[in-house]
Structures are given as structure tokens and as C-alpha cells.
N, C-alpha and C positions, 0 to 999 in steps of 0.2 A: 527653762527659759529665764534670764536674769533682765530687769527693766530695764540691764542698761542694750542687752540683744534686742529686747521688745520694741524698746526705742529709736533703732536701728530700723524695724523691720518696718514698725510704723510709718516712717519715711520714706521707704522708699517704691511705695506704688502711693496711688494717688486715693480719696475716701471721696463717694462719692455722697448727694444726699439721697433719701427714700424713694425722690419725685424723680429723678433721673434714672434709677433703678427700674422704676417699673417703667419710665419711658424705654428705655434697652431693650425689658421683658416682650414690652406690645409691640412693636418692632418686631424681631425674631416672632412672637407669635402668628404677625399677620405673614410674613413674611416664607415660615412651615406648616404654621398650623396647630393646629391646639393637641390632639393625641399625636405627632411627632413630639411634641413640646413638653406635656405627661411623659414620654414612656422612656425619651434614649438618653442612655447616660451621655452625653456627650452635653444635654442641657442641664442636668443633675445641677448646678451652681446654680443656673439661670433658678432653674425653679425654688432653691434655697433662699438665694436673696430677695427672691419674691414675697416671699410668706414673710422673710424677718422685717422690709423693706414696709409689707401692710404696718407690722407690730410697730416698727417705731413712728409710723404715720400716728397708731396711736395715740401712743406714748407722749407726742409731741401736743398734741390737742388737751392730753391730761396734767400734764408736764410743763408745757412752754420748750423745754429743751429743746438746741438744734442738733438733732441728731449725724451723723455720717456713718455709711459703715463702705465695706471690704471683700469680696473674698477673700478667705485664707487658699494660702498656695499648701499649705501642709495638710496630711491627710485627720485632721483633729487640731481645731474649732474646723465648723461650716465658713462660716459668717467669723465678723469682724466689726461688731460697732465702735464706736464714738464718741463724744461730746467737751468739746471744751467749753472750760467754766474759770471764774475771776477765783480769785484766792486769797484773801485779805492778806498783805504782805509778800505774796510767793506772787512768780509768774507765770501765766495761762495754763491752765493744766489740763490736761486730756486724760480724758476717766475712759478708759478701754472696760469694752465688756463681752466675753465670746459666745459664740453664740449656736448651738447643736439644734436641728432640725430632725422632727421625724414625724411620720403624717399618721393618723388612725383615718382609716380610712375602710372602704366594703370589703378592701382586700386582704384587712386584718379580722383573724382570728374571734379576737373576742370581742366584746358587748360592755364591757367593762375598757372605761378608761384609764382607771388606774394599778389594774391588771396587764393590760396593755404597755404601758411604762413601765413595768415592776421586768418585763418578757423586754422591752427594746433598751430605751436610753438610761433608765435605775437596774439591767440587771450587774450582776456580779463582773460583769467583764469590764463595765466601764468602771473612773472613782471619778469622776470628775469635780473641779473644786467651788466654791463659793462667791466665784467668778465667774462663772461658765449661768448663763441660762438654755435650761434645755425647753427651746421652743416646738408645742405639739399643733398642728395646721388639722382642726376638726372637720373630713370629707367624708364623716360615712352616717351613713341614714339613719337616724337614730337621734334618741331627746336628750338630752343630757341628765341625769339629775341634779337637783340645785347644787349651787358648788360649794355649799356651806358641808358638804356632805362628803365629795371630793379632797376637800380638805383636811376633815376627818381621816378620810382613810389615808391622806398620805400622812397625815401626823405619825400612823404606827409606822412609818416608813423611815421618817425621819432624815431624807435624802439634805445632802449637802450642797444640792444647785438649789439657781433659782423655777421654777415652774410655772410655766404661762401658755395657756393658749388661744388660739386664734381662728375663728372661724368666720365664715359669710352664715348670715341669720337668715337669707331665704335666695334662691337661684334666679327671682327677679327685681333683687333688689343691688344698689352698690352698698350696701350694708354691711357693717364687719363690727367683729366687735372681738373684744380681748382681755384678758384678766388674768391677772397672778395669780394660781391659785397656791402657791409657797414658795420662801418660808411665812410669808403675811397672806391674806385674801383679802386683796386691794386689788385697784384698779383694774375694774369693773367700769370699762368706756363703748361708747360705742363710733364707729369715724363712717363716713356717707367717704371713698373711698375718690368719687372723681374730683368733689368739693374739698378736700383734705388733699390732694394731690397737689389741684391748679393753688390752691392759697399758700405752700408747703415756700419758707422762703430759701432765698440766693442766701451766700452762692450751692451750686450741683456737683461742683468737682470743684477740691481741695488738697494742697500740698501741705504735708510737717513740715514745718524748721522747726529749728530750737533756737528761741529767743529769750528776753527776761521781762518784754514791757508785761504789762499786770495788766493791762485793759485785751479785752479781745480785738482783733484787727485781724481783715481779709486785705491780702497785695493783693491781685491784680500777676496771674497768672501767664508767664510768654508762652507755654508748655501750648502743644493743640489739643482743643479736646478730647478724651477719651474717645473712641468707639463703641458702638454696642458694646460689639462682642470684646473688647478690652474691657468692659465692665466684670466679663463673668468669666475671663481667662477662654475664651475661647478663641479657638483657629481659625477663623474666618473659611479657611480649603478645606479646613475638613467639616465643612457643614452640607457642602456643596450637593452630595450625595443623598441630602433628605430636602431638598428640594423640588416641589410637585412638577411632576413634567408633565 
């Protein structure tokens, strides 16, 4: 995809803050229940967006950048993220990142995280570039080895994409941890999800337009706020079969 095509696609659909994504996910969770949300293909994009939103909240805490996100309408990537930055002598620029989500859970046969990644997103069947983040959600009941050890294992593979992991620290808390394992071992940050969501800056829905301004600004949109279903590209009528009887 050329830069011009990408910019056109970026303007076609609204972008959402991680706070709005989690608000939308929690609404669907309360309506359809955890078992349905965690297993049905219909809600796969919602699951991928949720994990990415948590990661962006942690990144916002560490970097102070104001991130937005949207689902991808293509087979790959799973999610697109964006941050607008002022660049000296140039119009405000949108920096885009593509995210591929994979879950390391108790259904995975491996006990080694790097071997799991090598079988899945780092297998020879994929050829992700350096603008892609492989975001691995940790849901397996195990204790990870030190991050330094995981980094050294990855260095033997020397993957092209960025590798990040995200996981809940304890089932009884709202604390989540994110760490970038590759290409540099950094951004090892923990966040209270409730507080981070509550404090995330507005706006929570954004349309991109071309402009020449060198300063970031937000124009209030006359469009209605996207529904919780639209955030995930879900047709609400197709979800009725999942409603509890």
C-alpha cells in the first residue's frame, strides 16, 4: 500500500481513544457475557482492540503521547494505531503503527514464550515489516523468565517487527504490565487500568483531515459518536443470537 493510499484509508473511518474502546468492550461484555466474548469469532476484533487499548494506556503513561486506534478492515493487520505529532517546519504529522495480536494462554502447547512466537507470528508463513508490532497477550498460568533472557532468545531470531507483551499482574487487581522485548528491551511499565482509563485525555473519537497547520488542534465533529458496535466493525443484528435467554 502506498503512503497516499494509506492516508486515504486513515481518513475513511473514525479513530478512537483506548478509553472509548474499553468503554465499548465493557458494554458488550455486560450484554453478552465473558464466555461469549472470549470465544465467538464475531467478537474477535473486539478482543484484539481491547488488548491493544490496554497496551496504549500503558504507553501513554510512559511516553505521554495521545494515541488513537481503529480496527483494520483487511485481513492484516488486526489493529492500527496512530499518534499526531508536531514536526518543526512541517504540518502536523500522523505516525501510524500496525498491530498484530496473539494470545499465549493455556491452550498453547508451548511453555516457552519465544517458541510460541516462533510457531505463530514469527513463523516463516509471515513476513511482517519494521512498522508492525507483534503484541502478545499473556494469559498462561506460568512464571515468565527474566525479560533479559527473553530478549536474548529473540536476538537469536533477530525478527523484523517490534515484539511487545502485555498481561494482567494478578487476577485480583486491575494492574497490567507491558514490556517491549524487541528490538530494544524497554518500556517495562505497569498501570492501574481503572485509573488510566479514567484519566485518559479527550477527545475519544477523531476524524483525520488533511491540513497545513503546524500546531495540533481538534475540530468538533458534527458526526454522531460511533456506536459501541461500530468501534469493532460489528453488525449489531448479527449478535442477537448471542443474547442470554
